N, C-alpha and C positions, 0 to 999 in steps of 0.2 A: 628444326630450323627456326628462324626468327620471324617468319612471315605471319603466322597466325597470332602469336603474342603481340606483335606490333599492331596488327589490325584490331585486336581487342583493345589495346591501350588507346589507339587513335579513336575508336568508337566511343569509349568511355570519356575521353577528354573532350571530344566534340559535343557529346550530349551535355556534359557539365558546362561547357562554354555556351551552348545554346540557352541553357537555363540562366546562366550568369549574365549574358548579354541582354536577354529579354528582361530579366529582373532589373538590371541597371537602367536600361532605357525607360522602362515603365516607371521606375522611381523618379527619374528625371522629369518625365511627363507630369507626375503628381506634384513635384516640387514647383515646376513652372506654373501649373494650374493654381496652386495655393498662394503663390506670390502675388498674382494679379498685377504684374508689371509688364510693360511692353518693351521690346528691344527694337530700337530704330523704327518705331511705329507699327510693328507687327502685333497682331492680335494674340494675346496670351492663350486664348482657347485653341487657336489654330496651331500654335507652337506645341501646346500640350498634346493635341491630337496627333500631330506629326511625330512627336517623340514616342507616343504609344504605338502608332502604326509602324515606326521603325523597330520597336521592340518585337512586335509580332513578326515582321518580315525577316529580320536578322535572326531571331530565335528559330523560325522555321527553316531558314537557310542552313544554319549550323546543325539543326536536328536532322535535316535531310542528308547532309554530308556525313553525319554520324551514322545514319541508317545505311548509307552506302558502305562505310567502313565495317559496320556490323555484318552486312551481307557478305562482304569479302572474307571476314573472319569465319563466319559459319560455313560458307560454301567452299572455302579454300581455293577460290578461283580469282583470277585477276579481274579488276573492274573493267567494264567495257562500256562504250557508248557514252550516255549521259552521266553515268556514275564516274567514269574516268575524268570527264570534263569537270564535274563537281569537285572531285578531289584535287585536280590541278588548280581550279579556281580558289579552293580554300587554302591551298599552299601559297598562292599569290597574295591572298588576303592576309595571311599570317605574316608574310614578309613585309607587306605595307604597314600592318599594325605594329610590327616590331620596330620599324623605323620611326613611327610616330611615338610609340611608347618610350623609346630611348630619350627623345627630346622632352616629352611631357610628363612622364611618370617616373622613369628611372631605369636602372640597369636590371632590376629584378623582373619587371614586366617584360623588358626586352629579352631577357634570358628565357622566360617562359614561352614567349612567341617563337623564338628561334628553336627551342626544343620541340614545340609542336610542329613547326615547319619541317624540321629534320625528320620527325616521325612520319609525317605524311609523305615526304619525298622518299623515305626508306620503304614505306608501304608500296608506293608506286614502282620503285626501282627493283625491289626483290621479285615482284611478279613479272616484270619485263624480262629479267634475266632468265627465269624459268621458261617463259614462253619462247624466247629466242633459242634456247638450248634443246628444243624438242620436248618441252614440258607439256605442250598441248596434247600430245599423244598419251603421255603419262596421266594427265588429268582425265582424259576421256576413258581410259582403262579403269578408272577408279583408284589409281595408285595414290597412296597417301605419302606423307613425308618419310616414313620408314618402310613403306611397302615396296611395290614393284616399280616405282618411278625410276630409280637410277638404273635398274637392269634393262628397262625398255628404251632408255635414252640413246645408247650407242647404236641401236639397230637402224634408225633412219639415216645415219651418216653415210654408209656405203652406197645406198641407193642413188643419191644424186650424182656420185662420182661415176657409177656405172652408166647412168643415163648420159652423162657428159661424154664419156668415152665412146658410147655407141652412136652418138649423134654424128651425122655426116659433117664434113668440114664446111665451114661457111665460105661462100663465094666472095668475090670482091664487093665491097660496099660502094654503092653509087649514091650520090646526093639526090635528094628528092627534087623533082621538077618544080619550077616555080609555077604558082597558080595564078598569079596576076601578071598582066603584060607590062 
């Protein structure tokens, strides 16, 4: 399947972006520091420090998102909890950066951002489909992509149907009683 290779590619791209964004922001901080000019009365030292702080923050953010993608690739399990939130947020960031890149930089940067956005969304969606099709049981059994995963997937299907047929018929529904006078 394409799940693991996409997760590896997303991890590598996000680590490269983490380094690139951090280096670019740090370079901008150094340039502002050496110019010794103010912008609308702002202190150049504060602008330099804020650019360097932005380099650290955004570099760590993209590196953390890359770490989540790397863990998804190594474990071959869908991201959960904070990892899923981080991957969704990095997809949104790439969509916004793509819109800005189109206007400020050009179509090549826009295309790169859209490709990374598509890879992150593909990473999130391929694991959603496996989880919804009974893949959680296959993952718990240690089934790999070519292992016993597909053979164990049809088994959970008949159980809910039998439980539905064995359930007593539901009585008439009554609306809930109001709690306030």
